C-alpha positions, 0 to 999 in steps of 0.5 A: 091181598097187600095194601098196594093191591087194595089201593090199586083196586080202588083206583081201578074201580074209580076209573071204571066208575064202579062206585059199588067197589069204591063205596065198599073200600071207602065205607068207613074211611077218615078222608083228609082233603087238602085244606085251602082247596075247593073241596078241602076238609075232613070227611068220614065214610063214603057218603061224606066223601062222595057228597063233598069231594067226588060229586063236586069234582064231577060238577067242576071237571069234565072227564076227570081222572086221578091216575097214579104213576107210582105206588110205594109201599110204606110198611105193610099197611100204608101206600103213597101214590104219586100221580096227576089229576087230569080233566077239562074245566071252563078254564081249559085242560087241567093237569095237577100233580098229587100225592095220596097217602093211604092206610089200609086195614082189613082190606079197606081204606081206613085213612086217606090224606091228599097232598096237591097244589090247591092254588092250581085247583082253585084256578082250574075250578074258578073257586 
């Protein structure tokens, strides 16, 4: 399985709310959520990511999705995903571009770094 296959399976599992697969793929990840955003910080492992990022987004954004438009291989173990976050907040519809840099090791995600417009996130979530 290639790094792109692994990252694709993570997005698919997240979109299907298959948290068992998401948890397995992110079990030991080093997660860097963009500083300045409402969920910004560095988290380690699925439990921290779920509690500090996924759970908080679920509380703030209805019908949330993070779908990549493009996945680009960087060497054999890194993937750059470019896409758009979508959903509905109390401020209205949300569409915020993202860049996700993933590092894959042994078929799981070892590192993640998010690039996004944190100002748009703060406006959308009123935080």
